[in-house]
C-alpha positions as CSV (number, residue, x, y, z in Angstrom):
1,S,21.6,-2.7,-8.4
2,K,20.0,0.8,-8.5
3,F,17.0,-0.6,-6.7
4,V,18.9,-1.1,-3.5
5,N,20.4,2.4,-3.7
6,D,18.5,4.7,-1.5
7,K,19.7,7.9,-3.1
8,W,18.8,6.7,-6.7
9,M,15.4,5.6,-5.2
10,I,14.8,9.0,-3.9
11,K,16.0,10.7,-7.0
12,N,13.7,8.8,-9.0
13,G,10.6,9.3,-6.8
14,Y,10.4,5.8,-5.5
15,L,11.2,6.4,-1.9
16,N,10.3,9.6,0.3
17,D,13.0,9.7,3.2
18,I,16.2,7.8,4.2
19,Q,17.3,10.1,6.7
20,E,16.2,9.6,10.4
21,H,17.7,12.9,11.5
22,K,16.7,15.1,8.6
23,P,18.3,18.8,8.6
24,W,15.6,21.5,9.2
25,W,15.4,22.4,5.3
26,W,14.9,18.7,4.2
27,N,10.9,19.1,3.8
28,I,11.0,22.6,2.5
29,K,9.7,22.8,-1.1
30,V,11.9,23.8,-4.0
31,Q,9.8,26.9,-4.8
32,K,11.0,28.4,-1.5
33,L,14.3,28.9,-3.2
34,N,13.2,32.0,-5.1
35,L,15.1,31.0,-8.3
36,S,15.1,33.6,-11.0
37,A,13.6,33.0,-14.5
38,P,15.8,31.0,-16.7
39,L,17.4,32.1,-20.0
40,I,16.0,29.5,-22.5
41,L,17.5,28.8,-25.9
42,L,15.7,27.4,-28.9
43,P,17.4,24.4,-30.8
44,E,18.2,26.4,-33.8
45,V,20.3,29.0,-31.8
46,S,24.0,28.6,-33.1
47,C,26.8,27.5,-30.8
48,Q,28.4,31.2,-31.6
49,K,25.1,32.9,-30.7
50,A,24.8,30.6,-27.6
51,I,28.2,31.6,-26.4
52,E,27.6,35.2,-27.1
53,I,24.1,35.1,-25.1
54,L,25.4,33.3,-22.3
55,Q,28.5,35.7,-21.9
56,E,26.4,38.8,-22.4
57,K,23.8,37.8,-19.8
58,G,26.3,36.2,-17.2
59,Y,25.0,32.6,-17.4
60,D,27.1,29.5,-17.3
61,Q,24.3,27.3,-18.7
62,A,20.9,27.3,-20.2
63,P,18.1,24.9,-20.9
64,V,17.5,24.3,-24.8
65,V,13.8,24.0,-25.1
66,A,11.8,23.3,-28.3
67,E,8.8,25.6,-29.3
68,S,6.6,22.9,-28.4
69,G,7.9,22.9,-24.8
70,L,9.8,19.7,-25.0
71,I,12.9,20.2,-22.8
72,L,15.8,19.0,-25.0
73,G,18.6,19.4,-22.4
74,M,21.1,21.8,-21.3
75,V,23.8,23.9,-22.8
76,T,26.9,25.1,-20.8
77,L,29.3,27.7,-21.8
78,S,32.4,25.4,-20.9
79,N,31.1,22.4,-23.0
80,T,30.3,24.6,-26.1
81,L,33.6,26.3,-26.0
82,T,35.5,23.0,-25.4
83,S,33.6,21.3,-28.2
84,V,34.1,24.0,-30.7
85,L,37.8,24.4,-29.9
86,A,38.3,20.3,-30.1
87,G,36.9,20.6,-33.6
88,N,33.8,18.4,-32.3
89,A,31.4,21.3,-33.3
90,E,31.3,24.4,-35.5
91,F,30.5,28.1,-34.2
92,S,27.7,27.7,-37.0
93,D,26.2,24.4,-35.7
94,P,23.0,24.4,-33.9
95,V,23.3,24.4,-30.1
96,T,21.7,20.9,-30.1
97,K,25.2,19.5,-31.1
98,V,26.7,20.5,-27.8
99,T,23.6,19.9,-25.6
100,Y,23.6,17.6,-22.7
101,D,20.5,15.4,-23.0
102,Q,21.1,13.6,-19.6
103,F,19.8,15.7,-17.0
104,S,17.5,15.6,-13.8
105,K,14.2,17.5,-13.5
106,I,12.6,18.5,-10.2
107,G,9.2,20.0,-9.4
108,L,8.5,23.0,-7.6
109,E,6.5,21.0,-5.0
110,D,9.4,18.5,-4.4
111,S,11.6,18.8,-1.3
112,L,14.9,20.2,-1.0
113,G,15.9,16.7,0.5
114,K,15.1,15.1,-2.8
115,L,17.0,18.2,-4.4
116,S,20.0,17.5,-2.4
117,C,19.9,13.7,-3.5
118,I,19.9,14.7,-7.1
119,L,22.7,17.4,-6.7
120,E,25.0,14.8,-5.1
121,N,25.6,13.3,-8.6
122,D,24.3,16.0,-11.0
123,H,25.6,19.6,-11.2
124,F,22.3,20.8,-11.5
125,A,18.6,20.1,-11.9
126,I,16.0,21.6,-14.2
127,V,13.0,22.9,-12.1
128,V,9.8,22.2,-14.0
129,H,6.1,22.8,-13.3
130,E,3.4,20.8,-15.0
131,Q,0.6,22.6,-16.6
132,M,-2.6,21.5,-18.2
133,Q,-3.3,22.8,-21.6
134,F,-6.2,22.5,-23.8
135,S,-6.4,22.6,-27.5
136,G,-9.1,24.0,-29.8
137,N,-10.9,20.7,-30.1
138,G,-11.0,20.5,-26.1
139,S,-8.6,17.8,-25.7
140,S,-6.0,18.3,-22.8
141,F,-2.6,17.4,-22.2
142,M,0.2,18.1,-19.6
143,K,3.0,20.4,-20.6
144,Q,6.1,20.8,-18.5
145,M,7.4,24.5,-18.3
146,V,10.8,25.2,-17.3
147,F,10.7,27.4,-14.1
148,G,14.4,27.4,-13.5
149,V,17.9,25.8,-12.9
150,V,19.2,24.9,-9.6
151,T,22.6,24.2,-8.5
152,A,24.2,22.9,-5.3
153,M,25.1,26.7,-4.7
154,D,21.4,27.8,-4.8
155,L,20.7,25.1,-2.1
156,L,23.9,25.9,0.0
157,T,22.9,29.8,-0.4
158,F,19.5,29.1,0.9
159,V,20.5,26.9,3.8
160,S,23.4,29.4,4.9
161,R,20.9,32.5,4.8
162,N,18.0,30.9,6.5
163,D,20.1,28.8,9.1
164,K,17.7,27.7,11.9
165,K,20.5,26.5,14.2
């Protein structure tokens, strides 16, 4: 029944707009949020080290990205602590043991309206930018670079600071 759900259709890029009376910010691009560069963890970082890094840097969450650039998911401070305290993970385990692999991605060129639809169901979205890369033999491939992590608070802050009403 997902195909009859307009919000799912927008989130997954099958439908552009469903609102007739869109707010002023609906068509503004995600890149206008001026997100700060994300803190990225490599998959071999231990749960203990991830907790220390997140606390030291003041982050609640961070994307876990392989050296190849593959986005493996998101690690959160609360989930890591909960998993360790419940005995489902050890402090010495790699952070991939507590990584959420279900996450939404959004591009810099996508609209804040699309982001709004994603954030109705998800706590965050990973902002990505596709970049063409070439290897030594001249072959090319598209690589996704993590540009940021965006939450409902980021969207709300943007809208409230720039309210056109």
